[in-house]
TIKOLLUM-517508 format. One line per 2 residues: number of its first residue (from 1); their letters; for each residue x, y, z of C-alpha. Coordinates in nm, 3 decimals. Layout:
<recs>
NUM	a	X/Y/Z ~ ... .
</recs>
This chain:
<recs>
1	xx	0.095/-1.415/3.084 ~ -0.272/-1.438/3.203 .
3	xx	-0.549/-1.201/3.098 ~ -0.549/-1.032/3.442 .
5	xx	-0.162/-0.956/3.441 ~ -0.182/-0.838/3.079 .
7	xx	-0.466/-0.610/3.180 ~ -0.258/-0.483/3.478 .
9	xx	0.043/-0.417/3.258 ~ -0.171/-0.225/3.011 .
11	xx	-0.327/-0.015/3.288 ~ 0.027/0.051/3.428 .
13	xx	0.138/0.188/3.096 ~ -0.152/0.401/3.049 .
15	xx	-0.098/0.545/3.397 ~ 0.265/0.590/3.327 .
17	xx	0.172/0.808/3.038 ~ -0.025/1.050/3.284 .
19	xx	0.254/1.020/3.546 ~ 0.503/1.128/3.284 .
21	xx	0.278/1.428/3.200 ~ 0.272/1.530/3.565 .
23	xx	0.645/1.506/3.610 ~ 0.680/1.733/3.307 .
25	xx	0.443/1.983/3.430 ~ 0.613/1.965/3.771 .
27	xx	0.950/2.040/3.606 ~ 0.806/2.335/3.411 .
29	xx	0.655/2.469/3.735 ~ 0.975/2.441/3.911 .
31	xx	1.157/2.631/3.615 ~ 0.888/2.899/3.650 .
33	xx	0.939/2.933/4.026 ~ 1.311/2.954/3.975 .
35	xx	1.269/3.220/3.722 ~ 1.040/3.415/3.955 .
37	xx	1.296/3.404/4.227 ~ 1.618/3.480/4.051 .
39	xx	1.573/3.587/3.689 ~ 1.508/3.946/3.570 .
41	xx	1.147/4.026/3.494 ~ 1.187/4.005/3.106 .
43	xx	1.340/3.670/3.125 ~ 1.092/3.546/3.383 .
45	xx	0.809/3.643/3.153 ~ 0.972/3.473/2.858 .
47	xx	1.009/3.157/3.075 ~ 0.643/3.169/3.183 .
49	xx	0.538/3.200/2.812 ~ 0.762/2.902/2.705 .
51	xx	0.630/2.692/2.996 ~ 0.276/2.769/2.896 .
53	xx	0.300/2.663/2.534 ~ 0.497/2.344/2.636 .
55	xx	0.229/2.263/2.898 ~ -0.052/2.293/2.668 .
57	xx	0.011/1.968/2.465 ~ 0.088/1.775/2.776 .
59	xx	-0.235/1.875/2.941 ~ -0.434/1.809/2.620 .
61	xx	-0.284/1.467/2.594 ~ -0.365/1.382/2.965 .
63	xx	-0.726/1.498/2.927 ~ -0.794/1.288/2.611 .
65	xx	-1.016/1.029/2.807 ~ -1.123/0.819/2.518 .
67	xx	-0.997/0.725/2.170 ~ -1.208/0.865/1.889 .
69	xx	-1.434/0.624/1.729 ~ -1.382/0.535/1.349 .
71	xx	-1.592/0.721/1.110 ~ -1.733/0.407/0.971 .
73	xx	-1.690/0.025/0.996 ~ -1.515/-0.134/0.703 .
75	xx	-1.661/-0.398/0.477 ~ -2.017/-0.532/0.419 .
77	xx	-2.198/-0.700/0.708 ~ -2.362/-1.043/0.618 .
79	xx	-2.627/-1.219/0.832 ~ -2.693/-1.573/0.907 .
81	xx	-2.969/-1.577/0.650 ~ -2.749/-1.429/0.373 .
83	xx	-2.443/-1.657/0.455 ~ -2.557/-1.959/0.641 .
85	xx	-2.257/-2.178/0.576 ~ -2.002/-1.922/0.672 .
87	xx	-2.192/-1.841/0.989 ~ -2.226/-2.212/1.075 .
89	xx	-1.861/-2.251/1.040 ~ -1.775/-1.965/1.264 .
91	xx	-2.019/-2.050/1.531 ~ -1.898/-2.410/1.537 .
93	xx	-1.540/-2.301/1.557 ~ -1.626/-2.054/1.852 .
95	xx	-1.812/-2.332/2.039 ~ -1.506/-2.560/2.021 .
97	xx	-1.279/-2.291/2.141 ~ -1.525/-2.226/2.430 .
99	xx	-1.587/-1.852/2.344 ~ -1.874/-1.643/2.227 .
101	xx	-1.911/-1.621/1.860 ~ -1.886/-1.279/1.688 .
103	xx	-2.192/-1.056/1.664 ~ -2.114/-0.945/1.323 .
105	xx	-1.914/-1.084/1.028 ~ -1.807/-0.810/0.772 .
107	xx	-1.665/-0.905/0.429 ~ -1.394/-0.680/0.330 .
109	xx	-1.149/-0.615/0.021 ~ -0.837/-0.698/0.220 .
111	xx	-0.587/-0.993/0.198 ~ -0.649/-1.050/0.578 .
113	xx	-0.881/-1.155/0.855 ~ -0.922/-0.982/1.187 .
115	xx	-1.140/-0.955/1.494 ~ -1.224/-0.662/1.724 .
117	xx	-1.432/-0.608/2.031 ~ -1.586/-0.295/2.158 .
119	xx	-1.511/-0.369/2.519 ~ -1.610/-0.139/2.811 .
121	xx	-1.468/-0.029/3.137 ~ -1.100/-0.088/3.034 .
123	xx	-1.186/-0.442/2.909 ~ -1.361/-0.557/3.218 .
125	xx	-1.693/-0.583/3.025 ~ -1.719/-0.735/2.676 .
127	xx	-1.891/-0.554/2.387 ~ -1.978/-0.606/2.019 .
129	xx	-1.753/-0.858/1.847 ~ -1.679/-0.832/1.475 .
131	xx	-1.498/-1.056/1.256 ~ -1.366/-0.897/0.938 .
133	xx	-1.291/-1.142/0.656 ~ -1.109/-1.040/0.332 .
135	xx	-1.262/-1.183/0.022 ~ -0.920/-1.180/-0.156 .
137	xx	-0.795/-1.396/0.134 ~ -1.083/-1.638/0.097 .
139	xx	-1.012/-1.658/-0.279 ~ -0.661/-1.779/-0.206 .
141	xx	-0.747/-2.054/0.048 ~ -0.903/-2.400/0.071 .
143	xx	-1.180/-2.457/0.315 ~ -0.946/-2.630/0.565 .
145	xx	-0.704/-2.350/0.554 ~ -0.976/-2.082/0.601 .
147	xx	-1.107/-2.272/0.897 ~ -0.753/-2.271/1.046 .
149	xx	-0.742/-1.892/0.987 ~ -1.089/-1.838/1.149 .
151	xx	-0.996/-2.053/1.449 ~ -0.683/-1.841/1.486 .
153	xx	-0.879/-1.502/1.497 ~ -1.153/-1.654/1.731 .
155	xx	-0.869/-1.776/1.960 ~ -0.791/-1.405/2.033 .
157	xx	-1.149/-1.387/2.164 ~ -1.100/-1.718/2.374 .
159	xx	-0.784/-1.551/2.524 ~ -0.941/-1.213/2.594 .
161	xx	-0.696/-1.038/2.355 ~ -0.950/-0.817/2.194 .
163	xx	-1.102/-0.703/2.528 ~ -0.774/-0.579/2.656 .
165	xx	-0.645/-0.432/2.330 ~ -0.837/-0.109/2.385 .
167	xx	-0.632/-0.017/2.683 ~ -0.301/-0.074/2.513 .
169	xx	-0.427/0.121/2.197 ~ -0.540/0.414/2.408 .
171	xx	-0.188/0.436/2.564 ~ -0.039/0.435/2.219 .
173	xx	-0.281/0.677/2.093 ~ -0.212/0.919/2.384 .
175	xx	0.144/0.910/2.314 ~ 0.121/0.935/1.926 .
177	xx	-0.114/1.245/1.963 ~ 0.110/1.431/2.211 .
179	xx	0.420/1.368/1.993 ~ 0.225/1.491/1.685 .
181	xx	0.134/1.797/1.860 ~ 0.493/1.892/1.976 .
183	xx	0.613/1.814/1.633 ~ 0.349/2.024/1.462 .
185	xx	0.446/2.323/1.680 ~ 0.807/2.270/1.603 .
187	xx	0.742/2.273/1.239 ~ 0.518/2.583/1.251 .
189	xx	0.794/2.755/1.454 ~ 1.063/2.651/1.200 .
191	xx	0.842/2.770/0.912 ~ 0.784/3.102/1.069 .
193	xx	1.154/3.168/1.140 ~ 1.242/3.074/0.782 .
195	xx	0.990/3.297/0.640 ~ 1.126/3.587/0.844 .
197	xx	1.484/3.522/0.746 ~ 1.373/3.494/0.369 .
199	xx	1.201/3.830/0.402 ~ 1.505/3.975/0.552 .
201	xx	1.720/3.825/0.288 ~ 1.490/3.973/0.021 .
203	xx	1.535/4.321/0.164 ~ 1.902/4.289/0.169 .
205	xx	1.907/4.186/-0.202 ~ 1.679/4.483/-0.283 .
207	xx	1.943/4.711/-0.127 ~ 2.228/4.546/-0.342 .
209	xx	2.372/4.338/-0.062 ~ 2.442/3.961/-0.053 .
211	xx	2.161/3.747/0.082 ~ 2.240/3.552/0.398 .
213	xx	2.179/3.174/0.404 ~ 1.863/3.082/0.590 .
215	xx	1.953/2.912/0.911 ~ 1.679/2.759/1.141 .
217	xx	1.927/2.553/1.366 ~ 1.791/2.547/1.712 .
219	xx	1.451/2.682/1.630 ~ 1.179/2.469/1.791 .
221	xx	1.446/2.287/2.005 ~ 1.229/2.278/2.313 .
223	xx	0.933/2.130/2.126 ~ 1.152/1.860/1.980 .
225	xx	1.299/1.775/2.318 ~ 0.939/1.727/2.458 .
227	xx	0.859/1.509/2.156 ~ 1.169/1.292/2.201 .
229	xx	1.082/1.242/2.563 ~ 0.728/1.109/2.470 .
231	xx	0.879/0.920/2.180 ~ 1.105/0.729/2.420 .
233	xx	0.817/0.654/2.643 ~ 0.622/0.533/2.329 .
235	xx	0.896/0.299/2.235 ~ 0.927/0.154/2.587 .
237	xx	0.557/0.097/2.587 ~ 0.561/-0.069/2.244 .
239	xx	0.856/-0.297/2.351 ~ 0.643/-0.397/2.652 .
241	xx	0.327/-0.464/2.486 ~ 0.441/-0.598/2.144 .
243	xx	0.621/-0.893/2.316 ~ 0.286/-0.981/2.462 .
245	xx	0.121/-0.953/2.115 ~ 0.373/-1.190/1.966 .
247	xx	0.287/-1.443/2.263 ~ -0.082/-1.395/2.177 .
249	xx	-0.024/-1.481/1.823 ~ 0.147/-1.798/1.909 .
251	xx	-0.119/-1.898/2.151 ~ -0.386/-1.829/1.874 .
253	xx	-0.186/-2.048/1.627 ~ -0.183/-2.328/1.892 .
255	xx	-0.558/-2.293/1.943 ~ -0.610/-2.307/1.572 .
257	xx	-0.388/-2.626/1.540 ~ -0.589/-2.786/1.823 .
259	xx	-0.930/-2.706/1.655 ~ -0.851/-2.707/1.281 .
261	xx	-0.559/-2.951/1.269 ~ -0.181/-2.912/1.290 .
263	xx	-0.123/-2.953/0.915 ~ -0.406/-2.730/0.800 .
265	xx	-0.285/-2.444/1.034 ~ 0.083/-2.481/0.923 .
267	xx	-0.035/-2.495/0.555 ~ -0.241/-2.179/0.603 .
269	xx	0.057/-1.998/0.777 ~ 0.280/-2.077/0.497 .
271	xx	0.017/-1.957/0.226 ~ -0.023/-1.616/0.395 .
273	xx	0.302/-1.450/0.293 ~ 0.272/-1.581/-0.064 .
275	xx	-0.089/-1.461/-0.097 ~ -0.008/-1.117/0.032 .
277	xx	0.276/-1.080/-0.218 ~ 0.057/-1.217/-0.489 .
279	xx	-0.229/-0.960/-0.397 ~ 0.004/-0.663/-0.386 .
281	xx	0.128/-0.760/-0.730 ~ -0.221/-0.809/-0.855 .
283	xx	-0.346/-0.466/-0.751 ~ -0.046/-0.307/-0.891 .
285	xx	-0.029/-0.478/-1.217 ~ -0.383/-0.572/-1.308 .
287	xx	-0.666/-0.419/-1.102 ~ -0.537/-0.070/-1.133 .
289	xx	-0.377/-0.107/-1.483 ~ -0.638/0.139/-1.643 .
291	xx	-0.710/0.361/-1.347 ~ -0.506/0.647/-1.465 .
293	xx	-0.716/0.637/-1.796 ~ -1.051/0.605/-1.629 .
295	xx	-1.085/0.229/-1.670 ~ -1.155/-0.052/-1.424 .
297	xx	-1.227/-0.433/-1.455 ~ -1.591/-0.574/-1.472 .
299	xx	-1.782/-0.514/-1.154 ~ -1.681/-0.772/-0.893 .
301	xx	-1.347/-0.836/-1.060 ~ -1.163/-0.541/-0.904 .
303	xx	-1.104/-0.751/-0.585 ~ -1.215/-1.085/-0.730 .
305	xx	-0.975/-1.094/-1.026 ~ -0.699/-1.221/-0.798 .
307	xx	-0.832/-1.550/-0.839 ~ -0.732/-1.576/-1.191 .
309	xx	-0.357/-1.469/-1.091 ~ -0.359/-1.741/-0.812 .
311	xx	-0.472/-2.010/-1.055 ~ -0.236/-1.926/-1.325 .
313	xx	0.076/-1.900/-1.085 ~ -0.017/-2.192/-0.864 .
315	xx	0.342/-2.354/-0.915 ~ 0.514/-2.030/-0.835 .
317	xx	0.296/-1.979/-0.528 ~ 0.371/-2.341/-0.426 .
319	xx	0.736/-2.265/-0.429 ~ 0.696/-1.951/-0.221 .
321	xx	0.497/-2.149/0.044 ~ 0.773/-2.412/0.067 .
323	xx	1.043/-2.146/0.083 ~ 0.940/-1.898/0.354 .
325	xx	1.074/-1.552/0.336 ~ 1.341/-1.443/0.586 .
327	xx	1.187/-1.166/0.797 ~ 1.415/-0.948/1.033 .
329	xx	1.265/-0.959/1.379 ~ 1.257/-0.636/1.584 .
331	xx	1.121/-0.573/1.944 ~ 0.845/-0.370/1.794 .
333	xx	0.690/-0.644/1.577 ~ 0.342/-0.738/1.656 .
335	xx	0.379/-1.084/1.503 ~ 0.667/-1.340/1.527 .
337	xx	0.837/-1.431/1.188 ~ 0.619/-1.656/0.988 .
339	xx	0.895/-1.917/0.981 ~ 0.900/-1.916/1.362 .
341	xx	0.527/-1.966/1.369 ~ 0.526/-2.236/1.113 .
343	xx	0.813/-2.415/1.299 ~ 0.620/-2.412/1.618 .
345	xx	0.315/-2.563/1.471 ~ 0.503/-2.822/1.257 .
347	xx	0.693/-2.932/1.590 ~ 0.357/-3.037/1.747 .
349	xx	0.279/-3.428/1.752 ~ 0.103/-3.558/1.454 .
351	xx	-0.276/-3.534/1.526 ~ -0.384/-3.776/1.245 .
353	xx	-0.553/-3.485/1.045 ~ -0.321/-3.462/0.742 .
355	xx	-0.373/-3.151/0.533 ~ -0.559/-3.264/0.226 .
357	xx	-0.652/-3.046/-0.078 ~ -1.025/-2.987/-0.024 .
359	xx	-1.270/-2.749/-0.196 ~ -1.199/-2.384/-0.228 .
361	xx	-1.293/-2.168/0.065 ~ -1.533/-1.972/-0.155 .
363	xx	-1.777/-2.283/-0.126 ~ -1.856/-2.143/0.226 .
365	xx	-2.029/-1.835/0.056 ~ -2.371/-1.854/-0.075 .
367	xx	-2.276/-1.639/-0.389 ~ -1.902/-1.543/-0.415 .
369	xx	-1.979/-1.320/-0.725 ~ -2.255/-1.121/-0.542 .
371	xx	-2.030/-1.076/-0.234 ~ -1.752/-0.959/-0.447 .
373	xx	-1.970/-0.706/-0.616 ~ -2.112/-0.580/-0.283 .
375	xx	-1.784/-0.533/-0.121 ~ -1.650/-0.359/-0.430 .
377	xx	-1.950/-0.116/-0.421 ~ -1.884/-0.039/-0.053 .
379	xx	-1.500/0.000/-0.090 ~ -1.423/0.189/-0.404 .
381	xx	-1.465/0.578/-0.406 ~ -1.758/0.747/-0.596 .
383	xx	-1.508/0.853/-0.866 ~ -1.393/0.498/-0.917 .
385	xx	-1.740/0.357/-0.935 ~ -1.812/0.584/-1.221 .
387	xx	-1.509/0.461/-1.433 ~ -1.547/0.256/-1.742 .
389	xx	-1.586/-0.121/-1.687 ~ -1.418/-0.357/-1.927 .
391	xx	-1.364/-0.725/-1.929 ~ -1.014/-0.842/-1.869 .
393	xx	-0.900/-0.879/-2.240 ~ -1.036/-0.539/-2.331 .
395	xx	-0.894/-0.359/-2.026 ~ -0.545/-0.492/-2.084 .
397	xx	-0.562/-0.392/-2.463 ~ -0.711/-0.043/-2.407 .
399	xx	-0.492/0.046/-2.107 ~ -0.160/-0.062/-2.276 .
401	xx	-0.269/0.125/-2.578 ~ -0.351/0.433/-2.390 .
403	xx	-0.017/0.401/-2.197 ~ 0.175/0.387/-2.529 .
405	xx	-0.019/0.672/-2.672 ~ 0.081/0.874/-2.375 .
407	xx	0.442/0.769/-2.388 ~ 0.477/0.871/-2.743 .
409	xx	0.324/1.234/-2.668 ~ 0.668/1.397/-2.661 .
411	xx	0.757/1.258/-3.002 ~ 0.430/1.353/-3.156 .
413	xx	0.438/1.686/-3.019 ~ 0.778/1.740/-3.184 .
415	xx	0.634/1.604/-3.520 ~ 0.338/1.825/-3.479 .
417	xx	0.574/2.147/-3.467 ~ 0.664/2.086/-3.824 .
419	xx	0.315/2.012/-3.951 ~ -0.023/1.966/-3.780 .
421	xx	-0.175/1.625/-3.817 ~ -0.485/1.636/-4.050 .
423	xx	-0.702/1.416/-3.803 ~ -0.693/1.265/-3.466 .
425	xx	-0.713/0.905/-3.354 ~ -0.585/0.627/-3.580 .
427	xx	-0.559/0.834/-3.892 ~ -0.366/1.103/-3.702 .
429	xx	-0.126/0.845/-3.565 ~ -0.076/0.700/-3.918 .
431	xx	-0.006/1.046/-4.047 ~ 0.251/1.095/-3.778 .
433	xx	0.434/0.774/-3.854 ~ 0.450/0.887/-4.226 .
435	xx	0.574/1.228/-4.125 ~ 0.845/1.068/-3.898 .
437	xx	0.949/0.838/-4.183 ~ 0.959/1.146/-4.413 .
439	xx	1.192/1.308/-4.153 ~ 1.414/1.006/-4.159 .
441	xx	1.443/1.019/-4.553 ~ 1.522/1.393/-4.546 .
443	xx	1.787/1.347/-4.256 ~ 1.599/1.599/-4.043 .
445	xx	1.488/1.333/-3.787 ~ 1.795/1.400/-3.571 .
447	xx	1.657/1.729/-3.472 ~ 1.335/1.551/-3.353 .
449	xx	1.548/1.296/-3.157 ~ 1.740/1.570/-2.991 .
451	xx	1.418/1.731/-2.845 ~ 1.327/1.405/-2.671 .
453	xx	1.420/1.334/-2.312 ~ 1.764/1.163/-2.273 .
455	xx	1.933/0.984/-1.996 ~ 2.226/1.152/-1.814 .
457	xx	2.465/0.923/-1.991 ~ 2.333/0.990/-2.338 .
459	xx	2.308/1.374/-2.272 ~ 2.691/1.366/-2.161 .
461	xx	2.809/1.165/-2.473 ~ 2.997/1.320/-2.761 .
463	xx	3.114/1.220/-3.105 ~ 3.043/0.872/-3.209 .
465	xx	2.908/0.762/-2.865 ~ 2.646/1.030/-2.890 .
467	xx	2.551/0.926/-3.247 ~ 2.507/0.566/-3.121 .
469	xx	2.284/0.684/-2.849 ~ 2.078/0.888/-3.091 .
471	xx	2.060/0.587/-3.322 ~ 1.925/0.369/-3.048 .
473	xx	1.678/0.629/-2.944 ~ 1.561/0.666/-3.300 .
475	xx	1.501/0.295/-3.337 ~ 1.310/0.273/-3.002 .
477	xx	1.097/0.575/-3.088 ~ 1.014/0.438/-3.440 .
479	xx	0.906/0.106/-3.297 ~ 0.692/0.257/-3.023 .
481	xx	0.530/0.498/-3.265 ~ 0.454/0.229/-3.536 .
483	xx	0.317/-0.026/-3.289 ~ 0.113/0.238/-3.115 .
485	xx	-0.052/0.316/-3.455 ~ -0.117/-0.044/-3.518 .
487	xx	-0.279/-0.105/-3.184 ~ -0.492/0.218/-3.215 .
489	xx	-0.623/0.120/-3.556 ~ -0.688/-0.248/-3.434 .
491	xx	-0.429/-0.434/-3.645 ~ -0.224/-0.518/-3.334 .
493	xx	-0.381/-0.622/-2.996 ~ -0.242/-0.638/-2.646 .
495	xx	-0.269/-0.993/-2.503 ~ -0.370/-1.071/-2.150 .
497	xx	-0.162/-1.317/-1.958 ~ -0.200/-1.401/-1.591 .
499	xx	0.128/-1.573/-1.584 ~ 0.342/-1.320/-1.771 .
501	xx	0.347/-0.950/-1.867 ~ 0.106/-0.847/-2.138 .
503	xx	0.240/-0.895/-2.491 ~ 0.152/-0.726/-2.815 .
505	xx	0.030/-0.955/-3.084 ~ 0.126/-0.812/-3.426 .
507	xx	-0.032/-0.881/-3.761 ~ 0.081/-1.188/-3.945 .
509	xx	0.443/-1.141/-4.070 ~ 0.516/-0.840/-3.878 .
511	xx	0.711/-1.007/-3.602 ~ 0.951/-1.143/-3.859 .
513	xx	0.972/-0.828/-4.078 ~ 0.976/-0.562/-3.818 .
515	xx	1.326/-0.583/-3.666 ~ 1.494/-0.578/-4.004 .
517	xx	1.281/-0.298/-4.121 ~ 1.364/-0.077/-3.811 .
519	xx	1.753/-0.162/-3.868 ~ 1.719/-0.045/-4.232 .
521	xx	1.559/0.283/-4.126 ~ 1.836/0.383/-3.894 .
523	xx	2.131/0.304/-4.114 ~ 2.363/0.593/-4.214 .
525	xx	2.183/0.555/-4.549 ~ 1.829/0.499/-4.421 .
527	xx	1.575/0.291/-4.619 ~ 1.227/0.349/-4.500 .
529	xx	1.029/0.171/-4.758 ~ 1.003/-0.161/-4.564 .
531	xx	0.841/0.023/-4.275 ~ 0.607/0.205/-4.510 .
533	xx	0.491/-0.129/-4.651 ~ 0.433/-0.268/-4.311 .
535	xx	0.238/0.046/-4.219 ~ 0.012/0.030/-4.535 .
537	xx	-0.045/-0.358/-4.513 ~ -0.391/-0.462/-4.384 .
</recs>
């Protein structure tokens, strides 16, 4: 479908939204007219009131002439003087595609690349073009693959996709805002009715009567009906436009293959799902490991640290690139499944430009480290920027230690009820371990264990089964408290690994002695001497 037909379709869908509003207003007017002719005065007034409150969201949606502008642009803008190699590559690719290069390049913290255009007059006139380039994405690509990604994005400019997206987005926004207003009014009406019934029930209870169950069935029904009408139109609009979006993606892929090469484009497409999964895992497991304790990686490593994960798990990522994920396709997807896109590119004739491992894409940046720091400063919240910064080994050790200290709070609180620790920190933890072992020797430790959170299965167990659950809990809590004390006083240290979970490095001999010492402490006739020796060693 050409640009003219796509523009016409988008305009028809936007016009359809307003026509739907006019039809609904006409139906409400017809209902009011019928009530004026045949309904009693009281019912006619109620009908007028209902029609009015239903008409307000419809009229507001129709009068929303333009989409609100974003409060601020994402990322850090870079000029040709600051990043000459990147700008040179982008301008070269734009020239090969026969389109105007972007006016701005903005570096972001996303595992993504995207283009926008501030088009005017419903897309008839072009506007400011912006290319958004995520540094985590650059970190995971070679230069050839990045050129393929950039060619894909610039292909959207060449096909006028960005100029026409504003009309489509406006239609979707009109529908979404109208549905949101109807659902909000429905929710308020339900909440008001619930509060009224709860007050009535409270008065009944005060008089010694049984409270009635709150029932809001049917409340806000008219609002929900209106919302469903607009939702149905929104789904129709989405199906109509997203099919075009999928064709645009395929066309941009083909443009990238023509400019950057078939194999480089297919290789980039294969890499994207793996990089996206790796980035999400990195953010959850590494970058934000110490956030709840007020700690972050060194400046520039919050988003740049993903490089270490990608290097350490290169083999795993290669397997993910070879075995593309099965993605269920729906009519509302904006992109075709990755496997389908890769198959379309790999089915093209060989262009003689075999994908070769070339230099990292970061080579296109003048100073990747400075860029990472600048993006981090522009992206993180003020509270995050004020957090402690640690290098990766210290961050992992301190974060994991703080997590273990937190996880032993319930046990240490139970110990503290019997006697208060004489000091805080490492000395206090050592005293708590000693107090716990004293309770084991005295046979009172089971009272402590009973106060700790238990699983549903453990709570329901009786007899010997309950005893075994308690014994297992005792061993786990002993091990956790002892290793926490060792980590806090520095004798044990959490080890960073980019290819596996963090592991605790115990002092020499502990790994061999600790399991047997724990087993001895939870026997029917406990022996804590071995644990006490381990605690005292070093």
